[in-house]
LODO-713672 format. One record per residue (C-alpha): x, y, z. Coordinates in nm, 2 decimals, always signed. Layout:
# residues N
+--------+--------+--------+
|     c1 |     c2 |     c3 |
+--------+--------+--------+
|      X |      Y |      Z |
...
+--------+--------+--------+
***
This chain:
# residues 343
+--------+--------+--------+
|     c1 |     c2 |     c3 |
+--------+--------+--------+
|  +7.76 |  +7.92 |  +4.41 |
|  +7.56 |  +7.85 |  +4.73 |
|  +7.39 |  +8.21 |  +4.75 |
|  +7.17 |  +8.14 |  +4.39 |
|  +6.81 |  +8.07 |  +4.48 |
|  +6.62 |  +7.85 |  +4.27 |
|  +6.33 |  +8.05 |  +4.14 |
|  +6.07 |  +7.94 |  +3.92 |
|  +6.22 |  +8.23 |  +3.68 |
|  +6.61 |  +8.10 |  +3.71 |
|  +6.45 |  +7.77 |  +3.57 |
|  +6.34 |  +7.93 |  +3.29 |
|  +6.63 |  +8.09 |  +3.19 |
|  +6.81 |  +7.78 |  +3.26 |
|  +6.61 |  +7.59 |  +2.99 |
|  +6.63 |  +7.84 |  +2.70 |
|  +6.97 |  +7.88 |  +2.72 |
|  +6.98 |  +8.24 |  +2.95 |
|  +7.14 |  +8.14 |  +3.24 |
|  +7.51 |  +8.17 |  +3.32 |
|  +7.81 |  +7.91 |  +3.40 |
|  +7.78 |  +7.92 |  +3.71 |
|  +7.33 |  +7.95 |  +3.77 |
|  +7.35 |  +7.67 |  +3.57 |
|  +7.60 |  +7.40 |  +3.69 |
|  +7.34 |  +7.54 |  +4.02 |
|  +7.02 |  +7.47 |  +3.88 |
|  +7.15 |  +7.12 |  +3.78 |
|  +7.27 |  +7.06 |  +4.12 |
|  +6.92 |  +7.14 |  +4.26 |
|  +6.70 |  +6.93 |  +3.95 |
|  +7.01 |  +6.66 |  +4.09 |
|  +6.87 |  +6.62 |  +4.45 |
|  +6.51 |  +6.66 |  +4.36 |
|  +6.23 |  +6.38 |  +4.47 |
|  +5.96 |  +6.30 |  +4.34 |
|  +5.65 |  +6.50 |  +4.52 |
|  +5.89 |  +6.84 |  +4.65 |
|  +5.72 |  +7.08 |  +4.59 |
|  +5.93 |  +7.31 |  +4.40 |
|  +5.93 |  +7.05 |  +4.12 |
|  +5.63 |  +7.18 |  +4.08 |
|  +5.79 |  +7.47 |  +3.93 |
|  +5.84 |  +7.19 |  +3.59 |
|  +5.47 |  +7.24 |  +3.44 |
|  +5.45 |  +7.60 |  +3.42 |
|  +5.75 |  +7.66 |  +3.29 |
|  +5.74 |  +7.35 |  +2.97 |
|  +5.44 |  +7.59 |  +2.93 |
|  +5.69 |  +7.87 |  +2.80 |
|  +5.98 |  +7.68 |  +2.61 |
|  +5.96 |  +7.80 |  +2.33 |
|  +5.93 |  +7.50 |  +2.08 |
|  +5.90 |  +7.45 |  +1.73 |
|  +5.67 |  +7.19 |  +1.70 |
|  +5.39 |  +7.16 |  +2.05 |
|  +5.20 |  +6.87 |  +1.96 |
|  +5.55 |  +6.70 |  +1.98 |
|  +5.70 |  +6.91 |  +2.34 |
|  +5.37 |  +6.79 |  +2.47 |
|  +5.34 |  +6.48 |  +2.34 |
|  +5.76 |  +6.47 |  +2.58 |
|  +5.65 |  +6.63 |  +2.85 |
|  +5.37 |  +6.46 |  +2.94 |
|  +5.62 |  +6.12 |  +2.91 |
|  +5.94 |  +6.27 |  +3.11 |
|  +5.71 |  +6.39 |  +3.38 |
|  +5.54 |  +6.13 |  +3.46 |
|  +5.72 |  +6.05 |  +3.70 |
|  +6.12 |  +6.19 |  +3.81 |
|  +6.27 |  +5.99 |  +4.02 |
|  +6.47 |  +5.65 |  +4.00 |
|  +6.31 |  +5.40 |  +4.03 |
|  +6.32 |  +5.11 |  +4.37 |
|  +6.38 |  +4.85 |  +4.20 |
|  +6.82 |  +4.83 |  +4.04 |
|  +6.93 |  +4.62 |  +3.78 |
|  +7.25 |  +4.39 |  +3.95 |
|  +7.54 |  +4.53 |  +4.04 |
|  +7.34 |  +4.82 |  +4.20 |
|  +7.39 |  +5.08 |  +3.93 |
|  +7.20 |  +5.01 |  +3.55 |
|  +6.87 |  +5.15 |  +3.49 |
|  +6.72 |  +5.13 |  +3.16 |
|  +6.42 |  +5.35 |  +3.13 |
|  +6.06 |  +5.28 |  +3.05 |
|  +5.91 |  +5.43 |  +2.73 |
|  +5.69 |  +5.67 |  +2.88 |
|  +6.05 |  +5.74 |  +3.06 |
|  +6.20 |  +5.72 |  +3.46 |
|  +6.44 |  +6.04 |  +3.42 |
|  +6.74 |  +6.04 |  +3.72 |
|  +6.71 |  +6.37 |  +3.76 |
|  +6.47 |  +6.71 |  +3.65 |
|  +6.74 |  +6.82 |  +3.50 |
|  +6.71 |  +6.56 |  +3.19 |
|  +6.36 |  +6.74 |  +3.08 |
|  +6.59 |  +7.00 |  +2.87 |
|  +6.85 |  +6.72 |  +2.68 |
|  +6.53 |  +6.55 |  +2.58 |
|  +6.31 |  +6.85 |  +2.50 |
|  +6.65 |  +6.90 |  +2.32 |
|  +6.76 |  +6.65 |  +2.16 |
|  +6.44 |  +6.51 |  +2.04 |
|  +6.38 |  +6.90 |  +1.84 |
|  +6.67 |  +7.16 |  +1.86 |
|  +6.93 |  +6.98 |  +1.65 |
|  +6.78 |  +6.99 |  +1.33 |
|  +6.51 |  +6.79 |  +1.33 |
|  +6.22 |  +6.76 |  +1.03 |
|  +5.92 |  +6.80 |  +1.20 |
|  +5.68 |  +6.56 |  +1.01 |
|  +5.97 |  +6.23 |  +1.01 |
|  +5.96 |  +6.31 |  +1.35 |
|  +5.60 |  +6.28 |  +1.43 |
|  +5.54 |  +5.99 |  +1.24 |
|  +5.85 |  +5.73 |  +1.46 |
|  +5.81 |  +5.63 |  +1.81 |
|  +6.08 |  +5.84 |  +2.04 |
|  +6.35 |  +5.59 |  +2.19 |
|  +6.39 |  +5.43 |  +2.48 |
|  +6.66 |  +5.68 |  +2.72 |
|  +6.87 |  +5.48 |  +2.92 |
|  +6.98 |  +5.59 |  +3.22 |
|  +7.30 |  +5.46 |  +3.37 |
|  +7.44 |  +5.57 |  +3.76 |
|  +7.78 |  +5.47 |  +3.91 |
|  +7.76 |  +5.50 |  +4.21 |
|  +8.04 |  +5.60 |  +4.47 |
|  +8.35 |  +5.38 |  +4.45 |
|  +8.18 |  +5.27 |  +4.12 |
|  +8.26 |  +5.22 |  +3.74 |
|  +8.11 |  +5.16 |  +3.48 |
|  +8.22 |  +5.01 |  +3.13 |
|  +7.88 |  +5.15 |  +2.87 |
|  +7.83 |  +5.01 |  +2.49 |
|  +7.65 |  +5.23 |  +2.28 |
|  +7.43 |  +5.14 |  +2.00 |
|  +7.75 |  +5.26 |  +1.80 |
|  +7.97 |  +5.05 |  +1.90 |
|  +8.12 |  +5.40 |  +2.12 |
|  +8.22 |  +5.22 |  +2.47 |
|  +8.20 |  +5.46 |  +2.79 |
|  +8.43 |  +5.39 |  +3.12 |
|  +8.16 |  +5.59 |  +3.32 |
|  +8.34 |  +5.71 |  +3.69 |
|  +8.21 |  +5.74 |  +4.01 |
|  +7.90 |  +5.97 |  +4.13 |
|  +7.86 |  +6.00 |  +3.74 |
|  +7.45 |  +5.98 |  +3.50 |
|  +7.55 |  +5.89 |  +3.15 |
|  +7.16 |  +5.96 |  +2.96 |
|  +7.12 |  +5.84 |  +2.60 |
|  +6.87 |  +5.71 |  +2.32 |
|  +6.87 |  +5.38 |  +2.27 |
|  +6.97 |  +5.40 |  +1.94 |
|  +7.08 |  +5.74 |  +1.74 |
|  +6.80 |  +5.83 |  +1.49 |
|  +6.89 |  +6.17 |  +1.30 |
|  +7.18 |  +6.35 |  +1.21 |
|  +7.39 |  +6.30 |  +1.55 |
|  +7.49 |  +6.07 |  +1.78 |
|  +7.42 |  +6.28 |  +2.08 |
|  +7.40 |  +6.17 |  +2.49 |
|  +7.43 |  +6.32 |  +2.81 |
|  +7.69 |  +6.31 |  +3.09 |
|  +7.70 |  +6.45 |  +3.50 |
|  +8.03 |  +6.37 |  +3.58 |
|  +8.32 |  +6.21 |  +3.45 |
|  +8.43 |  +5.94 |  +3.18 |
|  +8.68 |  +5.86 |  +2.92 |
|  +8.53 |  +5.76 |  +2.58 |
|  +8.61 |  +5.60 |  +2.30 |
|  +8.45 |  +5.64 |  +2.02 |
|  +8.33 |  +5.47 |  +1.73 |
|  +8.48 |  +5.67 |  +1.37 |
|  +8.12 |  +5.78 |  +1.22 |
|  +8.18 |  +6.08 |  +0.93 |
|  +7.80 |  +6.11 |  +0.88 |
|  +7.66 |  +6.16 |  +1.17 |
|  +7.88 |  +6.30 |  +1.44 |
|  +7.90 |  +6.18 |  +1.78 |
|  +7.85 |  +6.55 |  +2.08 |
|  +7.84 |  +6.53 |  +2.49 |
|  +7.64 |  +6.74 |  +2.68 |
|  +7.72 |  +6.89 |  +2.95 |
|  +7.57 |  +7.18 |  +3.13 |
|  +7.61 |  +7.41 |  +2.83 |
|  +7.91 |  +7.29 |  +2.68 |
|  +7.87 |  +7.04 |  +2.38 |
|  +8.20 |  +6.81 |  +2.27 |
|  +8.16 |  +6.73 |  +1.87 |
|  +8.38 |  +6.45 |  +1.73 |
|  +8.36 |  +6.20 |  +1.50 |
|  +8.59 |  +5.95 |  +1.61 |
|  +8.85 |  +5.99 |  +1.88 |
|  +8.97 |  +5.95 |  +2.24 |
|  +8.90 |  +6.19 |  +2.51 |
|  +8.79 |  +6.20 |  +2.92 |
|  +8.56 |  +6.45 |  +3.10 |
|  +8.53 |  +6.63 |  +3.42 |
|  +8.18 |  +6.78 |  +3.48 |
|  +8.07 |  +6.69 |  +3.80 |
|  +7.86 |  +6.97 |  +3.88 |
|  +8.03 |  +7.04 |  +4.28 |
|  +8.41 |  +7.08 |  +4.12 |
|  +8.47 |  +7.47 |  +4.01 |
|  +8.58 |  +7.37 |  +3.65 |
|  +8.50 |  +7.11 |  +3.43 |
|  +8.75 |  +6.98 |  +3.22 |
|  +8.81 |  +6.81 |  +2.90 |
|  +9.07 |  +6.56 |  +2.80 |
|  +9.17 |  +6.49 |  +2.41 |
|  +9.43 |  +6.16 |  +2.38 |
|  +9.33 |  +6.09 |  +2.05 |
|  +9.14 |  +6.28 |  +1.74 |
|  +9.02 |  +6.59 |  +1.76 |
|  +8.74 |  +6.73 |  +1.86 |
|  +8.50 |  +7.11 |  +1.92 |
|  +8.36 |  +7.29 |  +2.20 |
|  +8.14 |  +7.43 |  +2.18 |
|  +7.96 |  +7.66 |  +2.51 |
|  +7.73 |  +7.86 |  +2.53 |
|  +7.72 |  +8.16 |  +2.73 |
|  +7.42 |  +8.32 |  +2.63 |
|  +7.15 |  +8.32 |  +2.38 |
|  +7.32 |  +8.31 |  +2.05 |
|  +7.65 |  +8.38 |  +2.18 |
|  +7.86 |  +8.05 |  +2.18 |
|  +8.22 |  +8.03 |  +2.32 |
|  +8.46 |  +7.77 |  +2.03 |
|  +8.71 |  +7.59 |  +2.13 |
|  +8.94 |  +7.28 |  +1.89 |
|  +9.15 |  +7.07 |  +2.06 |
|  +9.41 |  +6.80 |  +1.91 |
|  +9.59 |  +6.53 |  +2.11 |
|  +9.76 |  +6.68 |  +2.42 |
|  +9.58 |  +6.96 |  +2.50 |
|  +9.34 |  +6.95 |  +2.80 |
|  +9.12 |  +7.26 |  +2.82 |
|  +8.97 |  +7.35 |  +3.18 |
|  +8.66 |  +7.50 |  +3.21 |
|  +8.52 |  +7.75 |  +3.47 |
|  +8.19 |  +7.72 |  +3.68 |
|  +8.20 |  +8.05 |  +3.82 |
|  +8.31 |  +8.25 |  +3.50 |
|  +8.29 |  +8.06 |  +3.21 |
|  +8.53 |  +8.10 |  +3.08 |
|  +8.81 |  +7.88 |  +2.90 |
|  +9.11 |  +7.81 |  +2.90 |
|  +9.34 |  +7.52 |  +2.72 |
|  +9.67 |  +7.40 |  +2.75 |
|  +9.90 |  +7.10 |  +2.69 |
|  +9.91 |  +6.71 |  +2.90 |
| +10.12 |  +6.40 |  +2.91 |
|  +9.93 |  +6.11 |  +2.76 |
| +10.10 |  +5.81 |  +2.82 |
|  +9.92 |  +5.75 |  +3.09 |
|  +9.56 |  +5.76 |  +2.91 |
|  +9.69 |  +5.55 |  +2.68 |
|  +9.81 |  +5.19 |  +2.96 |
|  +9.66 |  +4.86 |  +2.90 |
|  +9.44 |  +4.85 |  +3.22 |
|  +9.48 |  +5.16 |  +3.32 |
|  +9.17 |  +5.37 |  +3.18 |
|  +8.94 |  +5.26 |  +3.54 |
|  +9.21 |  +5.28 |  +3.78 |
|  +9.44 |  +5.60 |  +3.67 |
|  +9.38 |  +5.94 |  +3.90 |
|  +9.47 |  +6.17 |  +3.68 |
|  +9.49 |  +6.57 |  +3.79 |
|  +9.59 |  +6.80 |  +3.52 |
|  +9.62 |  +7.14 |  +3.74 |
|  +9.35 |  +7.09 |  +3.93 |
|  +9.23 |  +7.25 |  +4.29 |
|  +9.28 |  +7.04 |  +4.55 |
|  +8.94 |  +7.09 |  +4.67 |
|  +8.84 |  +6.91 |  +4.35 |
|  +9.13 |  +6.68 |  +4.38 |
|  +8.95 |  +6.58 |  +4.71 |
|  +8.55 |  +6.54 |  +4.61 |
|  +8.68 |  +6.25 |  +4.37 |
|  +8.89 |  +6.12 |  +4.61 |
|  +8.55 |  +6.09 |  +4.87 |
|  +8.38 |  +6.01 |  +4.52 |
|  +8.55 |  +5.69 |  +4.43 |
|  +8.69 |  +5.58 |  +4.73 |
|  +8.41 |  +5.64 |  +4.93 |
|  +8.61 |  +5.82 |  +5.21 |
|  +8.53 |  +6.14 |  +5.43 |
|  +8.82 |  +6.37 |  +5.35 |
|  +8.80 |  +6.76 |  +5.52 |
|  +8.92 |  +7.03 |  +5.44 |
|  +8.97 |  +7.26 |  +5.69 |
|  +9.14 |  +7.56 |  +5.53 |
|  +9.00 |  +7.66 |  +5.28 |
|  +9.30 |  +7.84 |  +5.13 |
|  +9.42 |  +7.50 |  +5.12 |
|  +9.14 |  +7.38 |  +4.84 |
|  +9.32 |  +7.65 |  +4.60 |
|  +9.58 |  +7.49 |  +4.53 |
|  +9.67 |  +7.28 |  +4.20 |
|  +9.81 |  +7.00 |  +4.11 |
|  +9.93 |  +6.83 |  +3.80 |
|  +9.93 |  +6.43 |  +3.93 |
|  +9.93 |  +6.14 |  +3.80 |
|  +9.87 |  +5.79 |  +3.98 |
|  +9.88 |  +5.50 |  +3.81 |
| +10.05 |  +5.21 |  +4.02 |
|  +9.75 |  +5.15 |  +4.29 |
|  +9.82 |  +5.46 |  +4.42 |
|  +9.68 |  +5.35 |  +4.87 |
|  +9.46 |  +5.69 |  +4.99 |
|  +9.74 |  +5.80 |  +5.24 |
| +10.01 |  +5.72 |  +4.94 |
|  +9.78 |  +5.95 |  +4.72 |
|  +9.81 |  +6.18 |  +5.08 |
| +10.18 |  +6.19 |  +5.14 |
| +10.27 |  +6.33 |  +4.77 |
| +10.04 |  +6.59 |  +4.76 |
| +10.17 |  +6.67 |  +5.13 |
| +10.55 |  +6.66 |  +4.99 |
| +10.64 |  +6.98 |  +5.12 |
| +10.50 |  +6.91 |  +5.49 |
| +10.30 |  +7.19 |  +5.45 |
| +10.03 |  +7.05 |  +5.49 |
|  +9.81 |  +6.87 |  +5.89 |
|  +9.63 |  +6.58 |  +5.79 |
|  +9.46 |  +6.43 |  +6.11 |
|  +9.33 |  +6.02 |  +6.08 |
|  +8.99 |  +6.10 |  +6.37 |
|  +8.80 |  +5.75 |  +6.32 |
|  +8.64 |  +5.71 |  +5.92 |
|  +8.73 |  +6.12 |  +5.88 |
|  +9.04 |  +6.29 |  +5.75 |
|  +9.06 |  +6.62 |  +5.79 |
|  +9.33 |  +6.83 |  +5.59 |
|  +9.48 |  +7.13 |  +5.78 |
|  +9.75 |  +7.42 |  +5.73 |
| +10.05 |  +7.31 |  +5.94 |
| +10.09 |  +7.53 |  +6.19 |
| +10.42 |  +7.68 |  +6.27 |
| +10.61 |  +7.72 |  +6.64 |
+--------+--------+--------+
***
């Protein structure tokens, strides 16, 4: 995806849901890396003038609130990961601007009623490398946020939906509320539920996103192009893979037992037919290590593995190398993995 150039036209297409899954992932990764004062952020001022919103006054109000600061505040709460957003909103990354506008203007909002109500504050939580955060949402839904992940949600759920935004991975135990469906959005993909338990992996740098359903039922809606939405209904034991390059969705089955083991939701490593390069990325994030793949072909291999007994990094790597085809070398704090050569 590195060959995609970030332009004003591409950002405008992203904010108006007119880009591909690959382009969306690249834009989100780019925006997450920006800091206040970066030259490229000047694109946003132009783009927001062009976004087609149903209420210009509200759009301007939201923009002025969101665009004041596009960075993390330097101070952090105890534990170093949790921050509550002020009314003028300090955004975790510029990508959340689009989510904010969508949340307030495009989800069946009554314009007159919305104008009269104060906008809810947004809460931003970031789980740093090697850390996990447990979050209770306003409706008592529990979110286990995994390493290297962002979660954005309003301090209260107004309107018809309970909507949150995720970049990364989380396990969600959603409180049942038939009158107000729960929507988890990540990029162009939206997961609709009433009350259920599921795990989502949606890191922009990975080759694919994944939704694994443990209890209840969900519907995944994926925006492929303006006016074109692909939907998949899931039952417990279903896992859906969404390819970041071509946007294709595939559904299969998995064993839900590891997700139901008491006390293992935070510490377990569960890989459901996952590419090895994405597995390595997850190990680097969650264990705060530096593993490098020296052979790209190794990264395309897929593994279906559960680690639920506090296995060490060495034990996990030995499992992946059970056929002896890899050469694993520790070089200081770095681990290098290559294809084993034969004489």
